[in-house]
FIVEXRO-981402 format. One record per atom (N, C-alpha, C, CB): residue in one letter; z, y, x. Coordinates in steps of 0.001 Angstrom, whole numbers, padded with zeros to 6 digits, always signed. Glycine has a CB too. Layout:
# residues N
aZYX...
# end
This chain:
# residues 186
m+220652+106111+091165m+221304+107004+092088m+222769+107170+091720m+220601+108351+092112s+223071+107290+090391s+224462+107487+089985s+225301+106247+090274s+224537+107836+088497k+224716+105060+090183k+225451+103838+090520k+225834+103843+091996k+224609+102585+090187l+224935+104315+092846l+225213+104378+094279l+226346+105350+094565l+223956+104787+095054v+226386+106482+093859v+227466+107453+094046v+228798+106846+093622v+227186+108745+093246v+228817+106120+092499v+230037+105457+092033v+230518+104437+093061v+229796+104771+090672i+229597+103633+093588i+229956+102634+094603i+230506+103319+095848i+228732+101762+094970a+229862+104404+096280a+230336+105137+097454a+231741+105684+097233a+229375+106280+097792c+232010+106218+096045c+233347+106741+095741c+234388+105633+095735c+233345+107458+094391i+234052+104484+095174i+234975+103342+095158i+235287+102896+096572i+234386+102172+094352l+234239+102796+097419l+234468+102398+098809l+235343+103411+099542l+233136+102235+099539l+235118+104693+099305l+235915+105721+099959l+237368+105646+099503l+235337+107111+099671l+237594+105500+098204l+238960+105387+097698l+239657+104141+098219l+238958+105377+096182a+238939+103031+098306a+239531+101793+098833a+239943+101966+100280a+238547+100623+098707e+239129+102669+101055e+239455+102908+102459e+240679+103804+102585e+238263+103536+103187l+240730+104866+101797l+241881+105760+101850l+243151+105066+101369l+241619+107007+101013a+243028+104239+100334a+244189+103524+099807a+244726+102516+100815a+243828+102817+098505a+243852+101907+101567a+244285+100921+102558a+244959+101591+103754a+243093+100085+103030a+244761+102895+103920a+245367+103680+105001a+245115+103058+106365a+246862+103823+104773q+243893+102566+106553q+243538+101999+107844q+243030+103104+108745q+242482+100882+107693t+243330+103011+109999t+242827+103985+110952t+241462+103516+111440t+243818+104175+112142p+240389+104235+111076p+239062+103790+111484p+238803+104109+112948p+237992+104436+110609s+237788+103476+113486s+237348+103869+114821s+236737+105260+114700s+236317+102833+115427s+236487+105896+115811s+235895+107224+115743s+234384+107150+115535s+236212+108006+117011g+233828+105964+115543g+232414+105811+115272g+231870+104509+115792g+231653+106941+115862n+230546+104377+115744n+229897+103172+116241n+228456+103460+116626n+229953+102061+115194a+227922+102569+117434a+226516+102606+117827a+225889+101278+117423a+226353+102871+119370y+224651+101339+116927y+223956+100150+116433y+222575+100065+117066y+223844+100174+114888l+222153+098847+117401l+220798+098583+117874l+220374+097229+117350l+220712+098635+119431g+219190+097178+116718g+218757+095901+116176g+217277+095832+115861g+219524+095602+114956y+216875+094628+115451y+215518+094346+114999y+215352+094905+113596y+215215+092818+115031s+214159+095393+113279s+213902+095948+111964s+212526+095509+111458s+213999+097479+112000y+212478+095141+110173y+211226+094807+109490y+210973+095899+108458y+211287+093375+108815y+209765+096428+108450y+209407+097558+107587y+208258+097132+106691y+209021+098820+108428n+208499+096998+105399n+207450+096633+104450n+206864+097923+103893n+208003+095713+103299t+205630+098234+104284t+204989+099487+103907t+204076+099286+102708t+204198+100061+105083d+203770+100386+102046d+202812+100339+100944d+201913+101565+101023d+203540+100270+099566f+200880+101479+101851f+199910+102564+101982f+198661+102292+101149f+199528+102762+103451s+198612+101135+100521s+197421+100717+099786s+197647+100860+098294s+197047+099270+100132s+196673+101375+097586s+196775+101457+096126s+196413+100120+095486s+195862+102572+095580f+196194+099099+096286f+195798+097795+095776f+196979+096840+095647f+194749+097189+096673g+198198+097336+095854g+199387+096521+095666g+199658+095532+096789g+199274+095785+094396r+198981+095662+097912r+199208+094764+099051r+199931+095517+100147r+197872+094184+099584g+201214+095228+100306g+201981+095887+101353g+201684+095267+102706g+203475+095810+101053s+202148+095919+103728s+201975+095440+105096s+203342+095366+105748s+201015+096364+105910g+203515+094394+106629g+204777+094247+107333g+204670+094717+108763g+205237+092813+107297l+205553+095619+109154l+205609+096110+110522l+206931+095664+111145l+205459+097663+110568n+206907+095304+112403n+208106+094885+113121n+208494+095970+114101n+207883+093538+113850g+209801+096075+114372g+210226+097101+115314g+211707+097082+115566g+209828+098445+114823w+212257+098255+115768w+213654+098414+116134w+214271+099547+115330w+213798+098678+117642e+215590+099504+115243e+216348+100588+114626e+217603+100816+115460e+216709+100261+113132a+217962+102061+115660a+219168+102424+116393a+219862+103543+115636a+218839+102854+117858s+221191+103485+115572s+221914+104558+114910s+223214+104841+115636s+222184+104208+113447l+223696+106052+115427l+224958+106495+115979l+225732+107138+114831l+224752+107492+117186e+226948+106620+114580e+227768+107118+113477e+229053+107709+114033e+228080+105990+112459g+229391+108906+113590g+230665+109531+113918g+231473+109688+112645g+230458+110901+114614k+232731+109293+112668k+233591+109390+111485k+234062+110825+111275k+234803+108449+111619v+233996+111291+110045v+234495+112599+109657v+235928+112448+109159v+233589+113246+108571i+236118+111527+108215i+237418+111121+107687i+237337+109619+107464i+237793+111896+106351p+238459+108945+107224p+238369+107502+106941p+237412+107245+105774p+239775+106917+106619g+236462+106380+105991g+235508+106022+104945g+234257+106869+104883g+236171+106089+103652l+234193+107965+105630l+233021+108833+105606l+232562+109116+107029l+233328+110152+104861g+231310+108788+107299g+230721+109051+108605g+229418+109807+108467g+230494+107753+109361i+229000+110447+109538i+227690+111093+109613i+226847+110261+110574i+227799+112607+110089v+225628+109911+110145v+224777+108984+110881v+223496+109668+111352v+224439+107772+110014a+223128+109417+112593a+221812+109760+113124a+221098+108430+113351a+221907+110629+114466d+219906+108279+112780d+219214+106991+112754d+217789+107171+113275d+219202+106393+111314l+217410+106378+114258l+216049+106395+114795l+215436+105012+114636l+216039+106834+116289g+214132+104955+114407g+213462+103665+114291g+212006+103753+114685g+213579+103136+112883g+211491+102653+115205g+210084+102544+115547g+209547+101226+115030g+209870+102665+117067h+208393+101259+114358h+207807+100049+113764h+206324+099986+114116h+208006+100028+112210y+205857+098782+114418y+204513+098588+114957y+203835+097410+114272y+204564+098364+116479g+202513+097450+114182g+201757+096339+113618g+200485+096835+112962g+202603+095567+112611s+199966+096044+112024s+198765+096396+111274s+199138+096666+109827s+197702+095272+111365a+198576+097737+109263a+198873+098108+107880a+197576+098318+107114a+199747+099382+107826n+197615+098010+105826n+196478+098239+104936n+196566+099653+104373n+196442+097187+103787f+195453+100402+104451f+195389+101748+103907f+194319+101784+102833f+195101+102792+105017a+194625+102435+101711a+193688+102539+100602a+192561+103493+100934a+194401+102992+099340n+191338+103038+100792n+190150+103861+100806n+190215+105026+101801n+189908+104389+099438p+190301+104754+103087p+190462+105835+104058p+189221+106698+104245p+190854+105263+105370g+188041+106208+103884g+186810+106941+104176g+186326+107842+103075g+185750+105998+104498g+187080+108039+102012g+186620+108880+100917g+186724+108126+099612g+185182+109350+101152t+185853+108473+098655t+185914+107843+097342t+184834+106775+097233t+185755+108893+096222c+185110+105783+096404c+184137+104715+096161c+183282+105076+094956c+184848+103350+095937a+182118+104504+094883a+181245+104723+093734a+181875+104102+092497a+179835+104132+093987i+181547+104635+091348i+182092+104111+090086i+181664+102655+089936i+181609+104962+088858g+182642+101814+089611g+182364+100404+089418g+182376+099582+090697g+181056+100253+088760v+182561+100215+091845v+182593+099503+093120v+184051+099256+093504v+181846+100309+094236n+184348+098026+093877n+185700+097669+094295n+185855+097986+095780n+185998+096163+094010c+186617+099026+096090c+186825+099439+097476c+187881+098565+098128c+187235+100921+097549s+187636+098193+099345s+188602+097398+100094s+189471+098309+100935s+187893+096359+100979p+190744+097930+101126p+191584+098733+102007p+191165+098544+103462p+193066+098364+101824s+191485+099523+104265s+191231+099453+105695s+192480+098926+106376s+190823+100839+106267n+192311+098024+107337n+193451+097500+108081n+193482+098196+109431n+193368+095944+108246e+194580+098921+109700e+194692+099756+110886e+195900+099365+111728e+194782+101222+110491s+195749+099429+113040s+196887+099313+113943s+197761+100544+113700s+196429+099201+115462t+199052+100318+113467t+199915+101393+112989t+201212+101469+113781t+200222+101202+111514h+201671+102698+113996h+202987+102949+114599h+203675+104000+113741h+202867+103424+116112i+204910+103705+113315i+205713+104657+112539i+207008+104914+113293i+206003+104120+111093f+207352+106173+113451f+208616+106554+114067f+209405+107379+113064f+208389+107346+115391d+210680+107009+112809d+211550+107705+111864d+212706+108357+112614d+212082+106732+110783a+213083+109557+112218a+214291+110228+112701a+215030+110736+111467a+213951+111412+113712l+216153+110078+111136l+216879+110363+109902l+218326+110733+110198l+216824+109161+108958f+218960+111410+109238f+220313+111903+109402f+220970+111956+108028f+220326+113302+110091g+222268+111610+107932g+222940+111724+106649g+224304+111072+106607g+222094+111138+105598p+224951+111089+105420p+226293+110536+105269p+226283+109024+105035p+227003+111222+104123r+227343+108376+105491r+227549+106941+105246r+228983+106756+104751r+227279+106082+106551f+229124+106074+103611f+230425+105751+103045f+230710+104286+103308f+230478+106065+101523s+231927+103981+103796s+232261+102594+104119s+233731+102319+103856s+231919+102281+105579a+234065+101041+103820a+235454+100593+103697a+235587+099299+104481a+235873+100393+102191s+236772+099070+105047s+237009+097842+105809s+237871+096880+104996s+237686+098159+107165f+237436+095630+104958f+238164+094558+104286f+238241+093386+105253f+237472+094143+102933g+239296+093332+106054g+239413+092281+107059g+238311+092421+108092g+239359+090892+106407k+237500+091376+108243k+236405+091394+109214k+235136+092031+108657k+236103+089985+109674f+235135+092429+107398f+233939+092959+106757f+234045+094457+106527f+233692+092251+105441r+232912+095148+106720r+232830+096574+106433r+231517+096851+105698r+232928+097419+107745p+231561+096856+104355p+230358+097232+103604p+230178+098754+103661p+230452+096742+102119f+228918+099191+103539f+228645+100631+103552f+227420+100946+102715f+228448+101136+104989v+227372+102185+102249v+226199+102745+101574v+225877+104059+102266v+226449+102952+100023e+224598+104445+102230e+224190+105641+102952e+223002+106317+102287e+223854+105296+104389y+222891+107613+102544y+221712+108386+102165y+221297+109165+103404y+221997+109347+100931e+220042+109042+103785e+219544+109716+104982e+218265+110474+104654e+219293+108701+106121f+218031+111543+105385f+216800+112314+105230f+216341+112773+106603f+217008+113532+104277g+215069+113082+106716g+214533+113528+107998g+213022+113521+107989g+215048+112652+109126v+212436+113135+109118v+210980+113110+109251v+210521+111764+109797v+210498+114251+110167s+209290+111442+109470s+208624+110262+110016s+207244+110666+110509s+208525+109125+108954h+206791+109958+111525h+205464+110207+112085h+204697+108890+112099h+205556+110823+113525l+203501+108899+111538l+202630+107724+111492l+201416+108013+112349l+202212+107368+110024s+201016+107040+113165s+199785+107211+113937s+198953+105942+113889s+200102+107586+115395t+197636+106145+113757t+196655+105060+113750t+195477+105501+114612t+196191+104704+112282p+194732+104549+115204p+193605+104946+116045p+192443+105566+115266p+193109+103755+116806d+192151+105081+114054d+190982+105551+113316d+191283+106650+112302d+190351+104405+112615l+192440+106576+111626l+192762+107553+110587l+193478+108777+111133l+193611+106911+109523g+193936+108709+112374g+194661+109830+112953g+196153+109678+112722g+194166+111152+112368s+196836+110814+112647s+198282+110764+112481s+198719+111708+111374s+198991+111116+113794s+199955+111484+110916s+200529+112295+109861s+202038+112325+110055s+200149+111747+108454t+202634+113488+109826t+204076+113641+109889t+204542+114188+108549t+204504+114576+111069g+205636+113625+108034g+206102+114079+106737g+207578+113852+106523g+205341+113402+105664f+208088+114478+105452f+209485+114342+105052f+209752+112900+104645f+209830+115313+103892t+210932+112413+104985t+211334+111042+104659t+212769+111048+104162t+211185+110104+105891n+213067+110207+103169n+214459+109980+102813n+214665+108499+102586n+214862+110792+101558a+215898+108076+102782a+216233+106657+102668a+217579+106519+101970a+216264+105972+104067i+217696+105475+101183i+218961+105163+100529i+219154+103658+100614i+218987+105665+099038g+220353+103238+100959g+220584+101809+101101g+222001+101504+101503g+219638+101225+102103g+222156+100357+102090g+223486+099942+102506g+223423+098690+103337g+224377+099724+101308g+224603+098211+103688g+224663+097029+104517g+226074+096516+104669g+224077+097312+105860l+226211+095601+105609l+227490+094953+105855l+227635+094692+107342l+227614+093639+105051d+228763+095141+107900d+229110+094831+109284d+230135+093697+109265d+229672+096098+110037f+229910+092679+110086f+230857+091567+110228f+231422+091615+111644f+230169+090176+109934r+232747+091883+111755r+233379+091993+113068r+233468+090628+113728r+234778+092619+112948i+232903+090503+114920i+232961+089266+115701i+234235+089278+116534i+231699+089109+116613v+234375+090252+117405v+235588+090552+118164v+235620+092061+118334v+235622+089801+119564r+236821+092610+118424r+236887+094061+118641r+236269+094412+119967r+238337+094567+118583p+235409+095318+120084p+234832+096258+119141p+233414+095869+118704p+234819+097636+119749v+233071+094577+118733v+231701+094118+118468v+231584+093559+117045v+231281+093040+119502a+230518+093967+116359a+230236+093472+115005a+228744+093177+114891a+230683+094508+113916w+228391+092430+113843w+226995+092146+113534w+226654+092828+112219w+226727+090608+113457r+225498+093498+112149r+225096+094256+110954r+223866+093656+110299r+224827+095714+111312v+223884+093661+108963v+222711+093387+108130v+222582+094586+107201v+222846+092010+107319q+221379+095159+107133q+221184+096407+106411q+219849+096396+105676q+221256+097600+107370v+219819+096976+104458v+218589+097106+103670v+218523+098538+103141v+218544+096057+102487d+217373+099182+103335d+217176+100553+102867d+215837+100680+102154d+217253+101547+104043g+215820+101472+101106g+214572+101929+100514g+214200+103212+101241g+214701+102151+098952v+212979+103290+101754v+212553+104454+102539v+211312+105055+101873v+212256+104059+104037w+211386+106346+101555w+210261+107035+100937w+209674+108009+101939w+210694+107769+099641t+208389+107813+102230t+207691+108640+103205t+206599+109451+102520t+207093+107772+104326h+206065+110437+103223h+204977+111271+102712h+203960+111446+103834h+205507+112664+102200f+202934+110559+103829f+201884+110603+104843f+200540+110851+104180f+201851+109295+105660f+199682+111593+104852f+198321+111871+104372f+198335+112392+102932f+197454+110602+104462d+199292+113285+102625d+199432+113927+101314d+199683+112944+100172d+198196+114725+101012q+200267+111789+100472q+200629+110822+099439q+202022+110281+099734q+199589+109665+099363y+202747+109934+098672y+204074+109348+098827y+203970+107840+098899y+204995+109766+097674q+204832+107237+099716q+204875+105790+099851q+206318+105320+099657q+204319+105341+101237g+206468+104181+098987g+207768+103540+098854g+207797+102334+099775g+208052+103128+097378n+208767+102274+100664n+208846+101216+101668n+210230+100576+101636n+208536+101772+103081v+210333+099388+102193v+211617+098712+102331v+211833+098400+103800v+211677+097415+101465r+213022+098741+104298r+213381+098476+105693r+214581+097532+105707r+213703+099808+106467v+214432+096407+106411v+215511+095429+106559v+215786+095296+108048v+215137+094032+105912s+217063+095421+108439s+217361+095323+109866s+218641+094536+110102s+217479+096717+110486t+218746+094002+111303t+219932+093271+111712t+220112+093413+113215t+219835+091783+111305g+221370+093475+113640g+221625+093650+115061g+223087+093862+115364g+220834+094801+115588i+223346+094338+116569i+224698+094438+117118i+225274+095844+116920i+224695+094074+118611v+226560+095909+116603v+227277+097157+116426v+228414+097216+117452v+227823+097288+114968l+228522+098333+118139l+229636+098549+119073l+230478+099712+118582l+229119+098820+120519g+231735+099432+118259g+232646+100486+117815g+233255+101197+118997g+233744+099915+116926f+233577+102477+118808f+234251+103234+119870f+235289+104155+119266f+233235+104046+120704
# end
């Protein structure tokens, strides 16, 4: 966490030192892959979906982000029906799954020619629903970063990776979200 804060401070100082006038914000929409870990058996599940965000600049190098995402597919869940007998190897249940995230937080960035690297911390809620296990809503936080590559003003392409921690069915999960898509500056 402290390394991320140092990187964010360096990016902010680089942006201020360059004295570039940032856009007032940007909108992002893209494909997202969500690697979940609901199973205690070490087998994650991959969900496909979308991610959209809206960033408003507070000062050069610092923005506030609202981030929404939806991910769909099949996920493995550890022992959904209760406890297994001693010595019995319980199999995970594979469930059709939908996860919706609504996150909010700061993003630190700097522009270097056509490139704009950024780091971010977001928090909010996520909702998981399955046909057999029911649904669960819980606190979520994410930390990560990415890179915007300007194609032409005001269009850029983004690649982003975040660690996302969710709390569903009274258990914590560590997930990885990778997304890519189009950015429109305004």
